[in-house]
C-alpha positions in Angstrom: -0.7 -19.0 31.2 -1.6 -15.5 29.9 -2.8 -12.8 32.2 -5.5 -10.6 30.8 -6.2 -8.0 33.5 -3.5 -5.5 32.6 -3.9 -5.6 28.9 -5.4 -2.6 27.0 -8.1 -3.8 24.5 -9.8 -2.0 21.6 -12.9 -3.6 20.1 -13.8 -2.3 16.6 -17.3 -3.2 15.6 -20.3 -1.4 14.1 -22.9 -3.9 15.2 -24.2 -3.2 18.8 -24.9 -6.9 19.3 -21.3 -7.9 18.6 -20.0 -5.2 20.8 -22.2 -6.3 23.7 -21.3 -10.0 23.2 -17.6 -9.2 23.2 -17.8 -7.0 26.2 -19.6 -9.8 28.2 -17.0 -12.4 27.1 -14.0 -10.2 27.7 -15.3 -9.2 31.1 -15.7 -12.8 32.1 -12.2 -13.6 30.8 -10.7 -11.0 33.2 -10.0 -8.1 30.8 -10.6 -4.8 32.6 -9.4 -2.0 30.2 -11.7 -2.3 27.2 -12.5 0.5 24.8 -14.8 0.5 21.7 -14.8 2.1 18.3 -17.8 1.8 15.9 -16.0 2.8 12.7 -12.5 2.7 11.1 -12.1 6.5 11.5 -12.8 6.3 15.2 -10.5 3.3 15.6 -7.6 5.2 14.0 -8.2 8.1 16.4 -8.0 5.7 19.4 -4.8 4.1 18.1 -3.1 7.4 17.5 -3.9 8.5 21.0 -2.6 5.5 22.9 -1.1 2.0 22.4 -3.2 -1.1 22.8 -2.1 -4.6 23.5 -5.0 -6.3 21.7 -7.4 -5.3 18.9 -10.5 -7.3 18.1 -11.9 -6.1 14.8 -15.1 -7.0 13.0 -14.6 -7.5 9.3 -17.8 -5.6 8.3 -17.7 -2.1 9.7 -20.5 -0.6 7.7 -20.7 2.4 5.4 -18.4 0.8 2.9 -15.6 0.2 5.5 -14.1 -3.2 6.4 -11.5 -4.6 8.8 -9.2 -5.8 6.0 -8.7 -2.3 4.6 -8.3 -0.9 8.1 -5.6 -3.4 8.9 -3.9 -2.7 5.6 -3.9 1.1 6.5 -2.6 0.4 10.0 0.3 -1.7 8.7 1.2 0.6 5.8 1.2 3.7 7.9 2.9 2.1 11.0 0.1 3.1 13.3 0.3 0.0 15.4 3.5 -1.4 16.8 4.6 -5.0 16.4 3.5 -6.0 19.9 -0.1 -5.0 19.3 -2.1 -8.1 18.5 -4.8 -7.8 15.8 -7.6 -10.4 15.7 -10.1 -10.3 12.9 -13.6 -11.5 13.7 -15.8 -12.2 10.8 -18.7 -14.2 9.3 -17.0 -13.9 5.9 -16.3 -17.2 4.4 -15.7 -16.1 0.8 -12.4 -17.5 -0.4 -11.1 -14.3 -1.9 -12.0 -12.2 1.1 -10.4 -14.7 3.5 -7.2 -14.9 1.4 -7.0 -11.1 1.1 -7.3 -10.6 4.9 -5.0 -13.5 5.8 -2.2 -12.2 3.7 -2.1 -9.1 5.9 -1.1 -11.5 8.7 -3.5 -10.7 11.5 -2.5 -12.6 14.7 -5.7 -14.6 14.4 -8.8 -14.9 12.2 -11.9 -16.1 14.1 -15.2 -17.0 12.4 -18.6 -16.1 13.9 -20.8 -17.1 15.7 -18.4 -16.7 18.6 -18.1 -19.4 21.3 -16.7 -18.2 24.6 -14.4 -21.2 25.0 -13.0 -21.0 21.5 -12.3 -17.3 21.9 -10.6 -17.7 25.3 -8.4 -20.5 23.9 -7.4 -18.5 20.9 -6.7 -15.3 22.8 -4.6 -17.3 25.4 -2.5 -18.8 22.7 -1.6 -15.6 20.9 -1.0 -13.7 24.2 1.3 -16.4 25.5 3.2 -16.2 22.2 3.4 -12.4 22.5 4.8 -12.6 26.0 7.6 -14.9 24.8 8.5 -12.6 21.9 8.0 -9.3 23.7 11.6 -8.8 24.9 12.8 -9.1 21.3 10.2 -6.7 20.0 11.0 -4.2 22.8 14.7 -4.4 21.9 13.8 -3.8 18.3 11.7 -0.8 19.3 14.6 0.8 21.1 16.9 0.2 18.1 18.9 -2.6 19.7 18.5 -5.1 16.9 21.6 -7.1 17.9 20.2 -7.7 21.4 17.0 -8.8 19.8 18.9 -11.3 17.7 20.8 -12.5 20.8 17.5 -12.9 22.7 16.0 -15.0 19.9 19.1 -17.3 20.0 18.8 -17.8 23.8 15.0 -18.1 23.8 15.0 -21.1 21.5 15.9 -23.2 24.5 13.7 -21.4 27.0 10.5 -21.6 24.8 10.9 -24.7 22.7 7.2 -24.4 21.6 8.1 -21.2 19.8 11.5 -22.2 18.3 10.3 -21.6 14.7 9.0 -18.1 15.7 12.4 -17.2 17.1 14.3 -18.6 14.1 12.0 -16.7 11.8 12.4 -13.4 13.7 16.2 -13.8 14.0 16.5 -14.3 10.2 14.2 -11.3 9.5 16.3 -9.2 11.8 19.6 -10.3 10.2 18.0 -9.5 6.8 16.8 -6.1 8.0 20.1 -4.8 9.4 22.1 -5.8 6.4 23.6 -9.1 7.7 22.6 -10.7 4.4 25.1 -13.6 4.6 24.0 -14.5 8.1 20.3 -14.2 7.1 20.9 -16.5 4.1 22.7 -19.0 6.3 19.8 -19.0 8.9 17.2 -19.4 6.2 19.1 -22.3 4.5 19.5 -24.0 7.9 15.7 -23.8 8.5 15.0 -24.8 4.9 17.3 -27.8 5.1 15.4 -29.4 7.9 11.8 -28.4 7.1 10.0 -27.2 4.0 8.3 -24.1 5.5 6.9 -21.7 3.0 8.1 -18.6 4.9 11.6 -20.0 5.0 11.7 -20.4 1.3 10.3 -16.9 0.9 12.8 -15.4 3.3 15.7 -17.0 1.5 14.4 -15.7 -1.8 14.0 -12.2 -0.3 17.6 -12.3 0.9 18.9 -13.6 -2.5 17.0 -10.8 -4.3 18.7 -8.2 -2.2 22.1 -9.8 -3.1 20.9 -9.5 -6.7 20.9 -13.3 -7.2 17.8 -12.9 -9.3 17.8 -16.3 -11.0 17.8 -18.4 -7.8 15.3 -16.0 -6.2 13.0 -16.4 -9.2 13.3 -20.2 -9.1 12.5 -20.4 -5.4 9.5 -18.0 -5.7 8.1 -19.8 -8.7 8.3 -23.1 -6.8 6.7 -21.5 -3.8 3.8 -20.3 -5.7 3.3 -23.7 -7.4 3.3 -25.3 -3.9 1.3 -22.6 -2.1 -0.8 -20.5 -4.6 -2.3 -18.6 -1.7 1.1 -17.2 -0.4 0.4 -13.8 -1.8 3.7 -12.1 -0.7 5.5 -14.5 -3.0 3.7 -13.0 -6.0 4.7 -9.5 -5.0 8.3 -10.4 -4.5 8.4 -12.4 -7.7 7.0 -9.4 -9.6 9.7 -7.2 -8.0 12.5 -9.6 -8.9 11.3 -9.7 -12.5 11.0 -5.9 -12.6 14.5 -5.5 -11.2 15.9 -8.1 -13.7 14.3 -6.2 -16.7 11.3 -8.5 -17.2 8.5 -5.9 -16.7 5.9 -7.7 -18.9 6.4 -10.9 -16.9 6.2 -9.0 -13.6 2.9 -7.5 -14.7 1.6 -11.0 -15.5 2.5 -12.2 -12.0 0.7 -9.3 -10.4 -2.4 -9.9 -12.6 -2.6 -13.4 -11.3 -2.1 -12.2 -7.7 -4.9 -9.6 -8.1 -7.2 -12.3 -9.4 -6.6 -14.5 -6.4 -6.7 -11.7 -3.8 -8.6 -8.7 -5.4 -9.0 -6.6 -2.2 -5.5 -5.6 -1.5 -5.2 -1.9 -2.4 -1.5 -1.8 -2.3 -1.1 -4.5 -4.8 -3.7 -3.0 -7.1 -1.8 0.3 -7.1 1.4 -1.5 -7.9 -0.3 -3.4 -10.8 -1.8 -0.2 -12.1 1.6 1.5 -12.1 3.3 -1.5 -13.8 0.5 -1.9 -16.4 0.9 1.8 -17.3 4.7 1.4 -17.7 4.3 -1.6 -20.1 1.5 0.1 -22.2 -1.4 -2.0 -20.9 -3.8 1.0 -20.3 -6.9 -1.2 -20.2 -5.7 -3.2 -17.2 -4.3 -0.1 -15.6 -7.7 1.7 -15.9 -9.6 -1.3 -14.5 -7.4 -1.8 -11.4 -6.9 1.9 -10.7 -10.7 2.4 -10.9 -11.0 -0.4 -8.3 -8.4 1.3 -6.1 -10.3 4.6 -6.2 -13.6 2.9 -5.3 -12.2 0.6 -2.6 -10.3 3.4 -0.8 -13.1 5.9 -1.0 -13.9 5.6 2.7 -10.4 5.3 4.0 -8.7 8.0 6.0 -5.6 7.4 3.9 -7.0 8.0 0.4 -4.2 9.0 -2.0 -4.9 11.6 -4.6 -2.3 10.1 -6.8 -4.7 7.2 -7.5 -6.9 9.7 -9.5 -3.9 11.0 -11.4 -2.8 7.5 -12.4 -6.4 6.8 -13.5 -6.4 9.9 -15.6 -3.2 8.7 -17.3 -4.7 5.4 -18.1 -7.8 7.0 -19.5 -5.9 9.5 -21.6 -3.8 6.8 -23.2 -7.1 5.4 -24.5 -8.3 8.8 -25.6 -11.1 8.8 -23.0 -11.1 12.5 -22.5 -14.6 12.8 -21.0 -13.8 10.1 -18.4 -10.5 11.7 -17.6 -12.2 15.1 -17.0 -14.7 13.3 -14.8 -11.9 11.8 -12.8 -10.3 15.2 -12.3 -13.6 16.6 -11.1 -14.0 13.7 -8.6 -10.4 14.4 -7.4 -11.3 18.0 -6.7 -14.7 17.3 -5.0 -13.7 14.2 -2.9 -10.1 14.9 -1.9 -9.9 18.7 -2.1 -9.0 19.0 1.6 -5.9 16.7 1.5 -2.4 18.3 1.4 -1.5 16.6 -1.9 -4.8 17.1 -3.6 -4.0 20.6 -5.1 -0.7 19.2 -6.5 -2.4 16.2 -8.0 -5.2 18.3 -9.4 -2.6 20.5 -11.2 -0.9 17.5 -12.6 -4.1 15.8 -13.8 -5.2 19.1 -15.5 -1.8 19.4 -17.1 -2.0 15.9 -18.5 -5.5 16.6 -19.9 -4.4 19.9 -21.5 -1.3 18.3 -23.0 -3.4 15.6 -24.5 -5.7 18.1 -26.1 -2.8 20.1 -27.5 -3.1 23.1 -25.2 0.6 23.4 -24.5 0.3 26.8 -22.8 -2.1 25.6 -20.2 -0.2 22.3 -19.8 3.0 24.2 -19.1 1.3 26.5 -16.6 -0.2 23.5 -14.7 3.0 21.5 -14.8 4.9 24.5 -13.4 2.3 25.0 -10.7 2.7 21.3 -9.8 6.4 21.5 -9.5 6.1 24.6 -7.3 3.6 22.8 -5.0 5.8 19.7 -4.9 8.8 21.7 -3.8 6.8 23.6 -1.2 4.7 20.9 0.4 3.8 17.3 -0.4 5.9 15.4 -2.9 4.9 12.8 -5.4 5.8 9.1 -5.3 8.8 8.2 -7.5 6.7 6.4 -10.1 4.3 9.2 -10.7 7.1 11.8 -10.7 8.9 9.9 -13.4 5.7 9.7 -15.4 5.3 13.5 -15.1 8.9 13.9 -16.3 8.2 11.6 -19.3 5.0 13.6 -20.1 6.9 16.9 -20.0 9.5 15.7 -22.5 6.8 14.2 -24.7 5.0 17.5 -24.8 8.3 19.4 -25.5 8.3 21.0 -22.1 11.9 20.1 -21.5 12.8 22.9 -19.1 9.9 21.9 -16.8 10.8 18.2 -17.1 14.4 18.9 -16.3 13.4 20.8 -13.1 11.1 17.9 -12.1 13.9 15.4 -12.6 16.2 17.4 -10.5 13.7 17.8 -7.7 13.0 14.0 -7.9 16.6 13.0 -7.4 16.9 15.5 -4.5 14.3 13.7 -2.5 14.8 10.2 -3.8 18.4 9.2 -4.4 18.2 5.5 -3.9 19.9 3.2 -6.5 16.6 2.0 -8.1 15.3 5.6 -8.6 18.6 6.9 -9.9 18.9 4.1 -12.4 15.3 4.3 -13.6 15.5 8.1 -14.0 18.7 7.8 -15.8 17.1 5.3 -18.2 14.1 7.5 -18.7 16.2 10.4 -19.7 18.4 8.2 -21.9 15.4 7.0 -23.9 14.6 10.6 -24.7 18.2 11.2 -25.9 19.1 13.2 -22.8 22.1 11.4 -21.5 24.0 14.7 -21.1 21.2 16.2 -19.1 21.1 13.1 -16.9 24.8 13.4 -16.2 24.5 17.1 -15.5 21.6 16.5 -13.0 23.4 13.7 -11.2 26.6 15.8 -11.0 24.6 18.7 -9.5 23.0 16.4 -6.9 26.4 14.8 -6.0 27.8 18.3 -5.5 24.9 19.3 -3.2 25.4 16.1 -1.2 29.1 16.7 -0.8 28.5 20.2 0.4 26.0 19.1 3.0 28.3 16.3 4.2 31.3 18.5 4.4 29.5 21.1 6.5 28.5 18.4 9.0 31.9 16.8 9.0 33.7 20.2 9.6 31.6 20.8 12.6 32.2 17.4 14.1 36.0 17.8 13.6 35.7 21.0 15.5 34.0 19.1 18.4 30.8 21.0 17.6 28.6 17.9 17.8 25.4 19.9 18.4 26.2 21.8 15.2 27.0 18.6 13.3 23.7 17.1 14.3 21.8 20.3 13.3 23.6 20.3 9.9 22.9 16.7 9.1 19.3 16.7 10.2 18.8 19.7 8.0 20.4 17.8 5.2 18.1 14.8 5.8 15.1 17.1 5.6 16.3 18.5 2.3 17.2 15.1 0.8 14.9 12.6 2.7 15.4 9.8 0.1 19.2 10.0 -0.4 20.9 7.0 1.3 24.3 8.7 1.8 22.7 11.7 3.5 20.5 9.5 5.7 23.4 7.2 6.7 25.5 10.2 7.7 22.7 11.9 9.6 22.3 8.7 11.7 26.0 8.6 12.2 26.1 12.2 13.4 23.4 11.4 16.0 25.4 8.4 17.2 28.6 10.3 17.4 26.9 12.9 19.5 25.7 10.3 21.9 29.2 8.7 22.0 30.9 12.0 22.8 28.2 13.8 24.9 26.4 11.0 26.7 23.1 9.2 26.3 20.2 11.2 24.9 17.0 9.3 24.5 15.5 11.7 21.9 18.6 11.5 19.7 18.7 7.7 20.0 15.1 7.6 18.9 15.9 9.8 15.9 18.9 7.6 15.1 16.8 4.5 15.1 14.3 6.1 12.8 17.0 7.2 10.4 18.7 3.8 10.4 15.4 2.2 9.5 14.9 4.7 6.8 18.4 4.0 5.4 17.5 0.3 5.4 14.4 1.0 3.2 16.5 3.1 0.8 19.6 0.8 0.5 18.8 -2.6 2.2 21.9 -4.3 0.8 24.3 -1.6 2.0 26.9 -2.9 4.5 26.8 0.3 6.4 23.4 -0.6 7.9 25.1 -3.4 9.9 27.8 -1.0 11.0 25.2 1.5 12.2 23.3 -1.2 14.0 26.5 -2.4 15.7 27.3 1.2 16.8 23.8 1.7 18.1 24.1 -1.6 20.1 27.4 -0.6 21.7 26.0 2.8 22.8 22.9 1.1 24.3 25.1 -1.4 26.1 27.3 1.3 27.4 24.3 3.2 28.8 22.9 0.0 30.3 26.1 -0.7 32.1 26.4 2.9 33.4 22.8 2.8 34.6 23.4 -0.5 36.4 26.6 0.9 38.0 24.7 4.0 39.2 22.0 1.8 40.7 24.6 -0.4 42.5 26.4 2.7 43.9 23.1 4.2 45.1 22.2 0.9 46.8 25.6 0.7 48.6 25.2 4.3 49.8 21.8 3.5 51.2 23.2 0.5 53.1 26.1 2.5 54.4 23.7 5.2 55.7 21.9 2.6 57.8 
């Protein structure tokens, strides 16, 4: 049975009556550490300051804010860890709203009016499940993914009521650390005995990473036909079709998803980008306008949304609307780090459209300077800027932008799409020259780190590779080797908690950049061995201390 008294709880609700009602119920249940936030902004402040075990959030937060968009922001920006439970409390029964919220996977979704007995039962259930899964989550948090997998295997017998939860987590972990064959086998084992939607989705996800696009497409198409509310399947199917060269088909999938669940900002952004890339400016303008409106009250508004909206408007020759969007960007987002960069880009696009090449060149150059000095653009928008530069015969500016892009984003998908972009403009030679320059820079950075390691200067090797990771934060080879330098330092110089935490972060970053790379599994195994070595050393020290205390008596 769950124990409530030591759990940290955050209640997010703008309505005084709901806050009072929840305080009374939670007090009676035995919760003691309860804090309140009346708005999304205040909630984010609380969550940045300390971890919470349980969040109870009202869907309607007032002033244009809602719990769904707050949860989306918390997930996207990794503000809450996996072991923080999130419960949505709402009177909302609208199908689209319910689906949009449910796809973000809150731990529970409770309709008002609240009944004390129902709330107690639901909280007990999710907290009991949390306690069973917590050791695996803690191992994951420390970077010991192999121990988490091992725990899941053993816990299937100890907690038979959660056997599917453990199987699912084990398969996800195998997938995440690059054990793709093992993940595929686990998902097929589950799928052979029970037709669970998440198992079919996980199998498709693993097959997509292995570039088995036809089977992944078939599985996802079947899954959507069987469960048309499984929104993640639409997103993955769109990605599979994009990666297999079917961009129009991918756009159609996202359109359907956006119609079924129209309040997911991340998907709307993706649809806007894809619609622009296939020449559907009307759809792009509509969905990007929705993104700008829906995110207006969020702490995580992205100035790039306005730039994309300007692009869609300019394609349709809507100059007045584009200028109004630039004005809104300046007035509403002027204080954000990336706002000046995005304003320069948007102005450059407007000037280019009106034929003012001199001002367009000036603004594009200013944007590149700002991008190099501070905030960088997303890959998609950076590529659009490169394309605009070449379309406006600003080749030198476009070349510099492409070079900067591949310095900070060197993953396979970005390299291939940038190469294709340049090829379509007849610039294969430029593409080859840029890639050769980047490869030379990478070799130099890696050689410097390796030379220091070979000289037993492990501090210097770490310094060199962390500097390389800062210079090229999206280059998989650099990130792999930076993580390896940290692990080698721990191996040779002893356990260092701070370096281990940095290594975990870099391994996770490498996984995002190159999820199918076999070196991820190798790094995870190395990390596990070092953690096990430190655990054994710590136990040995404890045993020695205990024996010494006994001898002294």
